[in-house]
N, CA, C, O and CB atoms as a CASP TS submission, in Angstrom:
PFRMAT TS
TARGET T0000
AUTHOR 0000-0000-0000
METHOD Language model
MODEL 1
PARENT N/A
ATOM      1  N   MET     1       1.600  -4.977 -13.138  1.00  0.00           N
ATOM      2  CA  MET     1       2.261  -4.580 -11.914  1.00  0.00           C
ATOM      3  C   MET     1       3.694  -4.129 -12.163  1.00  0.00           C
ATOM      4  O   MET     1       4.512  -4.106 -11.244  1.00  0.00           O
ATOM      5  CB  MET     1       2.241  -5.717 -10.925  1.00  0.00           C
ATOM      6  N   VAL     2       3.986  -3.783 -13.370  1.00  0.00           N
ATOM      7  CA  VAL     2       5.331  -3.318 -13.713  1.00  0.00           C
ATOM      8  C   VAL     2       5.695  -2.068 -12.918  1.00  0.00           C
ATOM      9  O   VAL     2       6.844  -1.898 -12.512  1.00  0.00           O
ATOM     10  CB  VAL     2       5.433  -3.034 -15.219  1.00  0.00           C
ATOM     11  N   GLU     3       4.710  -1.192 -12.697  1.00  0.00           N
ATOM     12  CA  GLU     3       4.977   0.042 -11.957  1.00  0.00           C
ATOM     13  C   GLU     3       5.489  -0.250 -10.553  1.00  0.00           C
ATOM     14  O   GLU     3       6.398   0.421 -10.065  1.00  0.00           O
ATOM     15  CB  GLU     3       3.715   0.898 -11.882  1.00  0.00           C
ATOM     16  N   TRP     4       4.898  -1.261  -9.903  1.00  0.00           N
ATOM     17  CA  TRP     4       5.340  -1.625  -8.550  1.00  0.00           C
ATOM     18  C   TRP     4       6.773  -2.134  -8.583  1.00  0.00           C
ATOM     19  O   TRP     4       7.577  -1.790  -7.717  1.00  0.00           O
ATOM     20  CB  TRP     4       4.410  -2.695  -7.937  1.00  0.00           C
ATOM     21  N   LYS     5       7.092  -2.948  -9.575  1.00  0.00           N
ATOM     22  CA  LYS     5       8.447  -3.487  -9.685  1.00  0.00           C
ATOM     23  C   LYS     5       9.454  -2.351  -9.856  1.00  0.00           C
ATOM     24  O   LYS     5      10.505  -2.348  -9.215  1.00  0.00           O
ATOM     25  CB  LYS     5       8.546  -4.478 -10.868  1.00  0.00           C
ATOM     26  N   ILE     6       9.137  -1.400 -10.712  1.00  0.00           N
ATOM     27  CA  ILE     6      10.029  -0.254 -10.940  1.00  0.00           C
ATOM     28  C   ILE     6      10.173   0.561  -9.658  1.00  0.00           C
ATOM     29  O   ILE     6      11.274   0.987  -9.308  1.00  0.00           O
ATOM     30  CB  ILE     6       9.493   0.640 -12.090  1.00  0.00           C
ATOM     31  N   LEU     7       9.067   0.775  -8.965  1.00  0.00           N
ATOM     32  CA  LEU     7       9.085   1.547  -7.726  1.00  0.00           C
ATOM     33  C   LEU     7       9.974   0.906  -6.670  1.00  0.00           C
ATOM     34  O   LEU     7      10.696   1.601  -5.956  1.00  0.00           O
ATOM     35  CB  LEU     7       7.676   1.702  -7.188  1.00  0.00           C
ATOM     36  N   PHE     8       9.922  -0.407  -6.570  1.00  0.00           N
ATOM     37  CA  PHE     8      10.632  -1.122  -5.510  1.00  0.00           C
ATOM     38  C   PHE     8      12.056  -1.534  -5.864  1.00  0.00           C
ATOM     39  O   PHE     8      12.833  -1.856  -4.964  1.00  0.00           O
ATOM     40  CB  PHE     8       9.865  -2.331  -5.141  1.00  0.00           C
ATOM     41  N   GLU     9      12.422  -1.534  -7.134  1.00  0.00           N
ATOM     42  CA  GLU     9      13.697  -2.137  -7.533  1.00  0.00           C
ATOM     43  C   GLU     9      14.929  -1.460  -6.945  1.00  0.00           C
ATOM     44  O   GLU     9      15.954  -2.117  -6.768  1.00  0.00           O
ATOM     45  CB  GLU     9      13.804  -2.122  -9.015  1.00  0.00           C
ATOM     46  N   ASP    10      14.862  -0.172  -6.637  1.00  0.00           N
ATOM     47  CA  ASP    10      16.051   0.481  -6.078  1.00  0.00           C
ATOM     48  C   ASP    10      15.959   0.657  -4.560  1.00  0.00           C
ATOM     49  O   ASP    10      16.764   1.375  -3.965  1.00  0.00           O
ATOM     50  CB  ASP    10      16.255   1.839  -6.737  1.00  0.00           C
ATOM     51  N   CYS    11      14.979   0.002  -3.937  1.00  0.00           N
ATOM     52  CA  CYS    11      14.805   0.099  -2.484  1.00  0.00           C
ATOM     53  C   CYS    11      15.597  -1.002  -1.775  1.00  0.00           C
ATOM     54  O   CYS    11      15.774  -2.105  -2.292  1.00  0.00           O
ATOM     55  CB  CYS    11      13.305   0.007  -2.108  1.00  0.00           C
ATOM     56  N   SER    12      16.062  -0.661  -0.579  1.00  0.00           N
ATOM     57  CA  SER    12      16.708  -1.676   0.251  1.00  0.00           C
ATOM     58  C   SER    12      15.633  -2.627   0.777  1.00  0.00           C
ATOM     59  O   SER    12      14.439  -2.354   0.651  1.00  0.00           O
ATOM     60  CB  SER    12      17.506  -1.020   1.433  1.00  0.00           C
ATOM     61  N   GLY    13      16.054  -3.723   1.354  1.00  0.00           N
ATOM     62  CA  GLY    13      15.107  -4.660   1.942  1.00  0.00           C
ATOM     63  C   GLY    13      14.276  -4.000   3.027  1.00  0.00           C
ATOM     64  O   GLY    13      13.074  -4.243   3.134  1.00  0.00           O
ATOM     65  N   TYR    14      14.920  -3.164   3.831  1.00  0.00           N
ATOM     66  CA  TYR    14      14.207  -2.434   4.886  1.00  0.00           C
ATOM     67  C   TYR    14      13.143  -1.528   4.289  1.00  0.00           C
ATOM     68  O   TYR    14      12.003  -1.514   4.753  1.00  0.00           O
ATOM     69  CB  TYR    14      15.189  -1.607   5.732  1.00  0.00           C
ATOM     70  N   GLU    15      13.514  -0.765   3.254  1.00  0.00           N
ATOM     71  CA  GLU    15      12.560   0.139   2.601  1.00  0.00           C
ATOM     72  C   GLU    15      11.396  -0.645   1.998  1.00  0.00           C
ATOM     73  O   GLU    15      10.246  -0.217   2.090  1.00  0.00           O
ATOM     74  CB  GLU    15      13.262   0.969   1.508  1.00  0.00           C
ATOM     75  N   GLN    16      11.685  -1.769   1.393  1.00  0.00           N
ATOM     76  CA  GLN    16      10.632  -2.603   0.813  1.00  0.00           C
ATOM     77  C   GLN    16       9.679  -3.087   1.887  1.00  0.00           C
ATOM     78  O   GLN    16       8.465  -3.097   1.680  1.00  0.00           O
ATOM     79  CB  GLN    16      11.235  -3.796   0.069  1.00  0.00           C
ATOM     80  N   ASN    17      10.215  -3.489   3.037  1.00  0.00           N
ATOM     81  CA  ASN    17       9.357  -3.960   4.132  1.00  0.00           C
ATOM     82  C   ASN    17       8.474  -2.842   4.659  1.00  0.00           C
ATOM     83  O   ASN    17       7.287  -3.055   4.905  1.00  0.00           O
ATOM     84  CB  ASN    17      10.206  -4.532   5.270  1.00  0.00           C
ATOM     85  N   VAL    18       9.041  -1.650   4.836  1.00  0.00           N
ATOM     86  CA  VAL    18       8.260  -0.510   5.336  1.00  0.00           C
ATOM     87  C   VAL    18       7.164  -0.155   4.338  1.00  0.00           C
ATOM     88  O   VAL    18       6.016   0.053   4.731  1.00  0.00           O
ATOM     89  CB  VAL    18       9.176   0.719   5.591  1.00  0.00           C
ATOM     90  N   LEU    19       7.500  -0.084   3.064  1.00  0.00           N
ATOM     91  CA  LEU    19       6.498   0.236   2.041  1.00  0.00           C
ATOM     92  C   LEU    19       5.406  -0.817   1.980  1.00  0.00           C
ATOM     93  O   LEU    19       4.230  -0.489   1.818  1.00  0.00           O
ATOM     94  CB  LEU    19       7.159   0.371   0.673  1.00  0.00           C
ATOM     95  N   PHE    20       5.789  -2.082   2.109  1.00  0.00           N
ATOM     96  CA  PHE    20       4.803  -3.163   2.114  1.00  0.00           C
ATOM     97  C   PHE    20       3.838  -2.999   3.288  1.00  0.00           C
ATOM     98  O   PHE    20       2.627  -3.146   3.120  1.00  0.00           O
ATOM     99  CB  PHE    20       5.506  -4.537   2.187  1.00  0.00           C
ATOM    100  N   GLU    21       4.366  -2.695   4.470  1.00  0.00           N
ATOM    101  CA  GLU    21       3.516  -2.507   5.645  1.00  0.00           C
ATOM    102  C   GLU    21       2.589  -1.305   5.472  1.00  0.00           C
ATOM    103  O   GLU    21       1.421  -1.359   5.858  1.00  0.00           O
ATOM    104  CB  GLU    21       4.376  -2.330   6.900  1.00  0.00           C
ATOM    105  N   LEU    22       3.110  -0.215   4.890  1.00  0.00           N
ATOM    106  CA  LEU    22       2.283   0.967   4.641  1.00  0.00           C
ATOM    107  C   LEU    22       1.133   0.655   3.694  1.00  0.00           C
ATOM    108  O   LEU    22      -0.011   1.029   3.951  1.00  0.00           O
ATOM    109  CB  LEU    22       3.131   2.096   4.069  1.00  0.00           C
ATOM    110  N   VAL    23       1.440  -0.025   2.607  1.00  0.00           N
ATOM    111  CA  VAL    23       0.404  -0.357   1.622  1.00  0.00           C
ATOM    112  C   VAL    23      -0.598  -1.331   2.223  1.00  0.00           C
ATOM    113  O   VAL    23      -1.801  -1.198   1.999  1.00  0.00           O
ATOM    114  CB  VAL    23       1.032  -0.958   0.344  1.00  0.00           C
ATOM    115  N   SER    24      -0.118  -2.301   2.979  1.00  0.00           N
ATOM    116  CA  SER    24      -1.019  -3.259   3.622  1.00  0.00           C
ATOM    117  C   SER    24      -1.957  -2.561   4.597  1.00  0.00           C
ATOM    118  O   SER    24      -3.149  -2.865   4.640  1.00  0.00           O
ATOM    119  CB  SER    24      -0.218  -4.343   4.350  1.00  0.00           C
ATOM    120  N   SER    25      -1.431  -1.636   5.370  1.00  0.00           N
ATOM    121  CA  SER    25      -2.256  -0.889   6.323  1.00  0.00           C
ATOM    122  C   SER    25      -3.277  -0.018   5.599  1.00  0.00           C
ATOM    123  O   SER    25      -4.437   0.046   6.004  1.00  0.00           O
ATOM    124  CB  SER    25      -1.374  -0.021   7.230  1.00  0.00           C
ATOM    125  N   ALA    26      -2.854   0.647   4.537  1.00  0.00           N
ATOM    126  CA  ALA    26      -3.770   1.495   3.770  1.00  0.00           C
ATOM    127  C   ALA    26      -4.896   0.657   3.164  1.00  0.00           C
ATOM    128  O   ALA    26      -6.054   1.073   3.173  1.00  0.00           O
ATOM    129  CB  ALA    26      -3.007   2.248   2.659  1.00  0.00           C
ATOM    130  N   LYS    27      -4.561  -0.503   2.647  1.00  0.00           N
ATOM    131  CA  LYS    27      -5.566  -1.396   2.063  1.00  0.00           C
ATOM    132  C   LYS    27      -6.578  -1.821   3.117  1.00  0.00           C
ATOM    133  O   LYS    27      -7.782  -1.817   2.861  1.00  0.00           O
ATOM    134  CB  LYS    27      -4.895  -2.635   1.439  1.00  0.00           C
ATOM    135  N   LYS    28      -6.095  -2.189   4.306  1.00  0.00           N
ATOM    136  CA  LYS    28      -6.980  -2.596   5.389  1.00  0.00           C
ATOM    137  C   LYS    28      -7.918  -1.451   5.786  1.00  0.00           C
ATOM    138  O   LYS    28      -9.116  -1.666   5.970  1.00  0.00           O
ATOM    139  CB  LYS    28      -6.158  -3.059   6.604  1.00  0.00           C
ATOM    140  N   ILE    29      -7.377  -0.244   5.917  1.00  0.00           N
ATOM    141  CA  ILE    29      -8.181   0.926   6.281  1.00  0.00           C
ATOM    142  C   ILE    29      -9.232   1.207   5.214  1.00  0.00           C
ATOM    143  O   ILE    29     -10.386   1.480   5.544  1.00  0.00           O
ATOM    144  CB  ILE    29      -7.282   2.161   6.479  1.00  0.00           C
ATOM    145  N   LEU    30      -8.854   1.147   3.951  1.00  0.00           N
ATOM    146  CA  LEU    30      -9.809   1.380   2.867  1.00  0.00           C
ATOM    147  C   LEU    30     -10.956   0.388   2.906  1.00  0.00           C
ATOM    148  O   LEU    30     -12.120   0.761   2.756  1.00  0.00           O
ATOM    149  CB  LEU    30      -9.111   1.302   1.521  1.00  0.00           C
ATOM    150  N   ARG    31     -10.618  -0.882   3.109  1.00  0.00           N
ATOM    151  CA  ARG    31     -11.659  -1.909   3.132  1.00  0.00           C
ATOM    152  C   ARG    31     -12.557  -1.786   4.357  1.00  0.00           C
ATOM    153  O   ARG    31     -13.765  -2.008   4.268  1.00  0.00           O
ATOM    154  CB  ARG    31     -11.031  -3.290   3.094  1.00  0.00           C
ATOM    155  N   GLU    32     -11.973  -1.434   5.502  1.00  0.00           N
ATOM    156  CA  GLU    32     -12.762  -1.282   6.717  1.00  0.00           C
ATOM    157  C   GLU    32     -13.690  -0.078   6.636  1.00  0.00           C
ATOM    158  O   GLU    32     -14.736  -0.064   7.286  1.00  0.00           O
ATOM    159  CB  GLU    32     -11.849  -1.152   7.921  1.00  0.00           C
ATOM    160  N   ASN    33     -13.332   0.919   5.861  1.00  0.00           N
ATOM    161  CA  ASN    33     -14.105   2.157   5.781  1.00  0.00           C
ATOM    162  C   ASN    33     -14.782   2.350   4.435  1.00  0.00           C
ATOM    163  O   ASN    33     -15.181   3.463   4.093  1.00  0.00           O
ATOM    164  CB  ASN    33     -13.216   3.331   6.063  1.00  0.00           C
ATOM    165  N   ARG    34     -14.911   1.293   3.685  1.00  0.00           N
ATOM    166  CA  ARG    34     -15.504   1.363   2.348  1.00  0.00           C
ATOM    167  C   ARG    34     -16.882   2.007   2.382  1.00  0.00           C
ATOM    168  O   ARG    34     -17.201   2.838   1.532  1.00  0.00           O
ATOM    169  CB  ARG    34     -15.599  -0.031   1.736  1.00  0.00           C
ATOM    170  N   LYS    35     -17.701   1.630   3.362  1.00  0.00           N
ATOM    171  CA  LYS    35     -19.054   2.176   3.453  1.00  0.00           C
ATOM    172  C   LYS    35     -19.011   3.686   3.691  1.00  0.00           C
ATOM    173  O   LYS    35     -19.775   4.430   3.076  1.00  0.00           O
ATOM    174  CB  LYS    35     -19.843   1.480   4.581  1.00  0.00           C
ATOM    175  N   LEU    36     -18.140   4.133   4.562  1.00  0.00           N
ATOM    176  CA  LEU    36     -18.024   5.564   4.853  1.00  0.00           C
ATOM    177  C   LEU    36     -17.592   6.340   3.609  1.00  0.00           C
ATOM    178  O   LEU    36     -18.081   7.440   3.354  1.00  0.00           O
ATOM    179  CB  LEU    36     -17.023   5.800   6.000  1.00  0.00           C
ATOM    180  N   LEU    37     -16.686   5.768   2.852  1.00  0.00           N
ATOM    181  CA  LEU    37     -16.198   6.450   1.650  1.00  0.00           C
ATOM    182  C   LEU    37     -17.290   6.589   0.593  1.00  0.00           C
ATOM    183  O   LEU    37     -17.328   7.584  -0.132  1.00  0.00           O
ATOM    184  CB  LEU    37     -15.008   5.696   1.065  1.00  0.00           C
ATOM    185  N   ARG    38     -18.164   5.614   0.503  1.00  0.00           N
ATOM    186  CA  ARG    38     -19.249   5.657  -0.486  1.00  0.00           C
ATOM    187  C   ARG    38     -20.277   6.728  -0.151  1.00  0.00           C
ATOM    188  O   ARG    38     -20.918   7.278  -1.046  1.00  0.00           O
ATOM    189  CB  ARG    38     -19.936   4.298  -0.577  1.00  0.00           C
ATOM    190  N   GLU    39     -20.437   7.026   1.140  1.00  0.00           N
ATOM    191  CA  GLU    39     -21.455   7.971   1.571  1.00  0.00           C
ATOM    192  C   GLU    39     -21.094   9.405   1.240  1.00  0.00           C
ATOM    193  O   GLU    39     -21.977  10.262   1.210  1.00  0.00           O
ATOM    194  CB  GLU    39     -21.687   7.838   3.045  1.00  0.00           C
ATOM    195  N   LYS    40     -19.833   9.693   0.992  1.00  0.00           N
ATOM    196  CA  LYS    40     -19.398  11.076   0.733  1.00  0.00           C
ATOM    197  C   LYS    40     -19.618  11.465  -0.698  1.00  0.00           C
ATOM    198  O   LYS    40     -19.309  12.591  -1.086  1.00  0.00           O
ATOM    199  CB  LYS    40     -17.938  11.256   1.083  1.00  0.00           C
TER
END
């Protein structure tokens, strides 16, 4: 996970929170739609 650390190290706390929420939302969407993605 070194890449994540490098990506986040120069971000403000606000930026880190926004990025965390974006990644969390994307993960949830991917998992909820896993079946749809496999069908394509």
